C-alpha positions in Angstrom: 0.0 -0.1 0.2 2.7 2.2 0.9 4.6 1.7 -2.4 1.5 2.4 -4.5 1.0 5.8 -2.3 4.6 6.5 -3.4 4.2 5.8 -7.3 1.0 7.6 -6.9 3.1 10.8 -5.4 5.8 10.5 -8.0 3.4 10.4 -11.0 1.4 13.4 -9.2 4.5 15.4 -9.0 5.6 14.4 -13.0 2.1 15.4 -14.0 2.6 18.8 -12.0 6.1 19.6 -13.5 4.7 19.1 -17.3 1.7 21.3 -16.6 4.0 24.1 -15.1 6.9 23.7 -17.5 5.1 22.7 -20.9 4.4 27.0 -21.6 8.3 27.5 -21.3 9.7 24.4 -23.0 6.9 25.0 -26.1 7.1 29.1 -26.2 8.2 29.0 -29.9 5.0 27.1 -31.0 3.0 30.1 -30.5 5.2 32.6 -32.4 4.2 33.9 -35.5 7.9 34.0 -36.9 8.9 31.9 -39.6 10.9 31.9 -42.8 9.5 32.7 -46.2 9.9 33.2 -49.9 13.1 31.6 -50.1 14.7 31.6 -53.5 17.8 29.9 -54.7 19.9 31.2 -57.8 23.4 30.9 -59.4 25.9 33.7 -58.6 28.4 34.8 -60.8 31.3 33.2 -59.1 29.9 29.8 -59.4 27.9 29.8 -56.1 24.8 29.4 -55.0 22.9 32.4 -53.6 19.7 32.6 -51.3 17.0 35.1 -50.5 14.6 34.9 -48.1 12.4 37.0 -45.9 11.6 36.5 -41.9 7.9 37.4 -40.8 5.9 37.9 -37.7 9.2 39.5 -35.9 7.3 42.6 -34.4 5.8 41.9 -31.4 5.1 43.5 -28.0 8.0 42.3 -26.8 10.3 43.5 -29.2 8.7 46.8 -28.6 9.4 47.0 -24.9 12.9 45.5 -25.4 13.9 48.7 -27.7 12.2 51.2 -25.8 13.9 50.0 -22.6 16.9 50.6 -24.2 18.3 47.2 -25.2 19.0 46.0 -28.3 17.9 42.9 -30.0 19.8 40.7 -32.7 18.7 38.3 -35.3 20.9 35.3 -35.7 20.7 33.7 -39.0 21.8 29.9 -39.6 21.8 28.3 -43.0 22.6 24.8 -43.8 23.0 22.8 -47.2 22.7 19.3 -46.3 23.1 16.3 -48.6 20.4 14.1 -48.3 21.3 10.6 -46.6 21.9 7.6 -48.6 23.5 4.6 -47.0 24.4 6.9 -44.1 26.9 9.0 -46.4 24.3 12.3 -45.8 25.7 15.3 -43.9 26.2 19.1 -44.0 27.7 20.3 -46.6 27.8 24.2 -45.7 27.0 26.0 -42.7 26.8 29.9 -42.6 26.0 31.9 -39.5 25.6 35.7 -39.3 23.4 38.2 -37.1 22.0 41.7 -37.3 21.5 44.1 -34.6 18.7 46.6 -34.3 18.9 49.2 -31.6 17.0 52.5 -30.7 17.8 55.5 -29.8 15.2 56.9 -27.4 16.3 60.5 -27.3 15.9 60.9 -31.2 13.6 58.3 -31.6 15.5 56.2 -34.4 16.5 53.2 -35.1 19.8 51.6 -36.0 20.4 48.4 -37.6 24.1 47.1 -37.7 25.2 44.1 -40.2 29.0 43.2 -39.6 30.7 46.6 -39.8 28.1 48.7 -41.2 25.0 50.3 -40.1 21.8 52.4 -40.9 19.7 54.7 -39.3 15.7 54.8 -39.7 13.0 56.8 -38.6 10.7 53.8 -38.0 10.5 50.3 -36.8 9.2 49.1 -39.9 11.6 50.4 -41.8 14.4 49.2 -39.6 12.8 45.7 -39.1 12.7 45.9 -43.2 16.5 46.1 -43.2 16.8 43.0 -40.6 14.1 40.5 -42.0 15.1 40.6 -45.6 18.0 38.7 -46.7 19.5 38.9 -50.4 22.4 37.6 -52.4 23.8 35.4 -49.4 26.7 32.9 -50.7 26.0 29.4 -48.9 28.0 27.0 -51.1 30.4 26.6 -54.5 28.1 24.8 -56.8 31.3 22.5 -57.8 30.6 21.0 -54.1 27.3 19.6 -55.2 27.5 16.4 -56.5 25.4 15.1 -59.8 22.5 12.9 -59.1 22.8 13.6 -55.3 19.7 15.5 -53.6 20.4 18.3 -51.3 18.3 20.6 -49.3 18.6 23.8 -47.6 17.8 24.4 -44.0 17.5 28.1 -42.6 16.6 28.8 -38.8 16.6 32.4 -37.6 16.6 33.3 -33.8 15.4 36.6 -32.5 16.9 37.2 -29.2 17.9 40.2 -26.7 21.0 40.9 -25.4 22.0 39.2 -22.3 22.4 41.5 -19.3 24.7 40.3 -16.6 23.0 38.3 -14.0 23.1 41.1 -11.5 21.4 43.5 -13.5 18.4 41.2 -14.2 18.2 40.7 -10.4 17.8 44.6 -10.0 15.5 44.8 -13.3 13.4 41.8 -13.0 11.0 43.2 -15.5 13.4 42.5 -18.2 13.0 39.1 -18.7 15.1 37.0 -20.9 12.9 35.9 -24.3 13.9 34.3 -27.5 11.8 33.5 -30.7 13.2 30.6 -33.0 11.4 30.1 -36.3 10.6 26.9 -37.4 13.3 25.2 -39.6 12.6 26.0 -43.4 13.4 23.5 -45.6 13.9 23.8 -49.2 15.0 21.2 -51.9 18.0 22.3 -54.2 16.8 21.5 -57.9 18.9 18.4 -59.1 20.2 21.1 -61.7 22.1 23.3 -59.5 25.0 20.7 -59.4 25.7 21.0 -63.2 27.5 23.9 -64.3 25.9 26.0 -67.0 
């Protein structure tokens, strides 16, 4: 009888933990952010270029974070993957880069930083247009794609706030961590991309 009561207590605790933790673990499922309009094309240097856009990124948390003076960033991850064939598939190329958005509250202007370059904008919509529209990113040399093999491109984008030092989050508890990760966008690479024109 005591054994059954102990098992019931453990099962009750696990059920409660699932109910409490589920909203945190699956917070991104309710996000509207996603990668759309993926376009693959041949580059002039014998490489494959990709264009895409990230939609559904402007929300209340983003605006509140910028208004508080904290910058936010988009982290882009792009992989070209060979489809598994007798366990010989794998990542052919991997690219990672970021774009940073911050607000000057005194001037009510937004700054987007890409690498060493930055641009200023008078509205959040204009700044986000530069943040979320990606064009002509070189992802792989076409010579690395073998004829008669199947490839796909996987794109994931993470929208995140810059991390404050831990002691500042204790002093400013209203600034909680938040991250939004898009679902993986998968695009099949056309077979003729492996053949030089």
